[in-house]
C-alpha positions in Angstrom: -5.9 -4.6 6.0 -4.9 -1.0 5.6 -1.3 0.1 4.8 0.4 2.6 7.0 0.1 5.4 4.5 -3.6 5.0 4.4 -3.9 5.0 8.1 -2.1 8.2 8.5 -4.1 9.9 5.7 -7.2 8.9 7.7 -5.7 10.5 10.8 -5.2 13.7 8.9 -8.8 13.6 7.6 -10.1 13.0 11.1 -8.2 16.0 12.4 -9.5 18.2 9.5 -13.1 17.2 10.3 -12.7 17.8 14.0 -11.3 21.3 13.5 -13.8 22.4 10.9 -16.7 21.0 12.9 -15.7 22.9 16.0 -15.1 26.1 14.0 -18.4 25.7 12.0 -20.4 26.3 15.3 -19.2 30.0 15.2 -18.7 30.4 11.5 -22.0 29.4 10.2 -23.4 26.8 7.8 -21.2 27.8 4.9 -18.1 26.3 6.5 -20.0 23.2 7.6 -21.2 22.5 4.1 -17.6 23.2 2.7 -16.0 20.8 5.2 -17.9 17.8 3.6 -17.9 19.1 0.0 -14.2 20.1 0.3 -13.1 16.8 1.7 -15.0 14.8 -1.1 -13.7 17.2 -3.8 -10.1 17.2 -2.5 -10.0 13.3 -2.3 -11.4 13.1 -5.9 -8.9 15.6 -7.1 -6.0 13.8 -5.3 -7.1 10.6 -6.9 -7.4 12.1 -10.4 -4.0 13.6 -10.2 -2.4 10.3 -9.2 -4.2 8.5 -12.1 -3.0 11.2 -14.7 0.6 11.0 -13.3 0.7 7.2 -13.5 -1.5 6.8 -16.6 0.8 4.3 -18.1 -0.1 1.8 -15.4 -3.8 2.5 -15.8 -4.1 2.5 -19.6 -4.8 -1.2 -19.9 -7.4 -1.2 -17.2 -8.7 2.3 -16.8 -11.6 1.2 -14.5 -8.9 0.7 -11.8 -9.0 4.4 -11.2 -12.1 3.6 -9.1 -10.1 1.1 -7.0 -9.3 3.7 -4.3 -8.9 0.9 -1.7 -5.5 0.2 -3.5 -4.2 3.6 -2.4 -2.7 6.2 -4.8 -3.5 9.9 -4.0 -1.4 13.0 -4.9 -2.5 15.0 -1.8 -1.0 18.4 -3.0 -3.7 18.5 -5.6 -6.3 17.6 -3.2 -5.3 20.3 -0.9 -5.4 23.0 -3.6 -8.7 21.8 -4.9 -10.2 22.0 -1.3 -8.8 25.5 -0.8 -10.2 26.7 -4.2 -13.6 25.4 -3.1 -13.3 27.1 0.2 -12.9 30.5 -1.6 -16.0 29.8 -3.8 -18.2 28.4 -1.1 -17.3 30.4 2.0 -17.7 34.1 1.7 -17.0 35.2 5.3 -13.4 35.9 6.3 -13.8 34.2 9.6 -15.0 31.1 7.8 -12.2 31.1 5.3 -9.6 31.4 8.1 -11.2 28.6 10.0 -11.2 26.4 6.9 -7.5 27.1 6.1 -6.7 26.2 9.7 -8.6 22.9 9.4 -6.6 22.2 6.3 -3.3 23.1 8.0 -4.1 21.0 10.9 -5.1 18.0 8.9 -1.9 18.2 6.7 0.3 18.7 10.0 -1.3 15.6 11.6 -0.8 13.6 8.4 2.8 14.7 7.9 3.6 14.1 11.5 2.1 10.7 11.6 3.9 9.8 8.4 7.2 10.7 9.9 6.5 8.8 13.1 5.6 5.6 11.3 8.1 5.7 8.4 10.9 3.2 8.2 11.1 -0.5 9.2 13.4 -2.6 11.2 16.0 -4.3 8.8 15.0 -7.8 9.7 17.1 -10.3 8.0 15.8 -13.3 6.0 14.8 -16.2 8.2 16.8 -19.5 7.8 14.0 -21.9 8.3 12.9 -24.2 5.4 9.8 -23.8 3.5 8.2 -26.3 1.1 7.7 -26.0 -2.6 4.5 -27.4 -4.2 6.5 -30.5 -5.2 7.5 -31.1 -1.5 11.1 -30.0 -1.8 12.5 -27.8 1.1 14.0 -24.5 0.4 15.2 -21.6 2.7 14.8 -18.0 1.5 18.5 -17.3 1.8 19.0 -19.8 -1.0 17.1 -17.5 -3.3 18.9 -14.4 -2.3 21.6 -12.5 -4.2 19.2 -10.1 -5.8 16.5 -7.8 -4.4 13.5 -10.0 -3.4 9.7 -9.3 -3.2 7.9 -11.7 -0.8 4.1 -11.8 -1.0 2.3 -13.5 1.8 -1.2 -14.7 0.6 -3.9 -17.2 0.7 -6.6 -18.4 -1.7 -9.3 -17.5 0.7 -8.2 -13.8 0.9 -10.1 -11.6 -1.5 -7.5 -8.8 -1.8 -4.9 -11.5 -2.4 -6.9 -12.7 -5.3 -7.4 -9.3 -6.7 -3.8 -8.3 -6.7 -2.4 -11.7 -7.9 -2.7 -11.3 -11.6 -0.8 -8.0 -11.4 1.8 -9.5 -9.2 2.3 -12.3 -11.8 2.7 -9.8 -14.6 5.2 -7.6 -12.6 7.2 -10.8 -11.6 7.4 -11.9 -15.2 8.7 -8.5 -16.3 11.4 -8.0 -13.6 14.2 -10.5 -14.0 16.5 -8.5 -11.8 14.2 -9.2 -8.7 13.4 -12.5 -7.1 9.7 -12.9 -6.4 8.5 -15.4 -3.7 4.7 -16.2 -3.2 4.6 -17.6 0.2 1.2 -19.2 0.8 0.0 -19.0 4.4 -1.3 -22.2 5.9 -2.8 -24.0 2.9 -1.9 -27.4 1.2 -0.4 -28.0 -2.1 -3.5 -29.5 -3.8 -5.6 -26.4 -2.9 -2.9 -24.1 -4.1 -2.5 -25.9 -7.5 -6.2 -26.0 -8.1 -6.4 -22.2 -7.5 -3.5 -21.3 -9.7 -4.7 -23.6 -12.4 -8.3 -22.2 -12.3 -7.0 -18.6 -12.5 -4.4 -19.3 -15.0 -1.6 -17.9 -13.0 2.1 -18.6 -13.5 3.9 -17.7 -10.5 7.6 -18.1 -9.7 8.8 -19.6 -6.3 5.3 -20.6 -4.8 6.2 -21.8 -1.3 4.0 -23.2 1.5 4.5 -21.5 4.9 2.3 -23.9 6.7 2.5 -22.4 10.2 2.7 -18.7 9.2 6.4 -18.3 10.3 7.0 -15.5 7.8 4.1 -13.5 9.2 5.5 -13.8 12.7 9.0 -13.2 11.7 8.1 -10.0 9.9 5.3 -9.1 12.3 2.7 -8.9 9.5 -0.7 -8.8 11.3 -2.7 -9.9 8.3 -3.1 -10.7 4.5 -2.0 -9.7 2.0 1.3 -8.5 3.0 4.2 -7.6 0.6 7.8 -7.6 1.8 10.5 -5.7 0.0 13.9 -7.1 0.6 17.2 -5.6 -0.4 20.0 -7.6 -2.0 21.6 -7.8 1.3 18.6 -9.9 2.6 17.4 -7.3 4.9 13.8 -5.9 5.0 13.6 -2.5 3.4 9.7 -1.9 3.3 6.5 -3.7 4.0 3.0 -3.0 2.4 0.0 -4.3 4.3 -3.2 -4.8 2.3 -3.7 -4.8 -1.5 -1.1 -2.9 -3.4 -1.5 -1.1 -6.8 0.7 -1.7 -9.8 2.4 1.7 -9.5 2.9 1.3 -5.9 4.6 -2.0 -6.5 6.9 -0.7 -9.2 7.9 2.3 -7.2 8.9 0.2 -4.2 10.7 -2.3 -6.4 12.7 0.6 -8.0 13.7 1.9 -4.5 15.2 -1.6 -3.5 18.9 -1.6 -2.8 20.7 -3.6 -5.5 24.1 -4.3 -3.7 24.9 -6.5 -0.6 25.5 -9.9 0.8 22.5 -11.8 1.8 22.2 -12.3 5.6 19.9 -14.5 7.7 19.1 -14.7 11.4 
């Protein structure tokens, strides 16, 4: 699963490569070499800048800086780094103009795609009952009143397993947000064995045996993390593995006031 922000970034990268590849046919090998090195150097610079800006979340686990699949890039730094390399590597004026055009097109496509895909429908909480591990029935509106984070997960899902320890820590540190861990389609013994083996203490572990939450929120795969305002309506959704800083930023943006609604 890839989140929307990574998909639109890929769209920008593809646009950049298409423009520079076409331009390189007339501008020479210098531009062709730069289109590759500039892209790699730009991505590395964007990732490095993001890590530096959010170092407090990386300090305890610095190797996570290499976990680029989690997302987290400060693209202005990447663009600047690529343009600096353009000046150093490409000496011809035509090649520099073509390289600048490639960067401009890539940024434009990325920004346009971001605007077109931003925002979600404010879907209310579903009213159907889910099961706790002890067999009790509970509906999500019963847990409402505060902002809510719902994680859709399964024990067989590798990115779910990777992000789960971080999720447990963030949940324990945020009393003003209700966390729900809705397992998709697995039984209580399997879930208990997994949580015990991994030493995970999670609040509100529920069993969504038939994937009703995935259908309700139109989440096409796992993991999916839903961010719900205090009024019970969907504010944001993250598809795929989420980073600690991404999680904290989305929690901070959740509306704190409102009356819970259900459909």
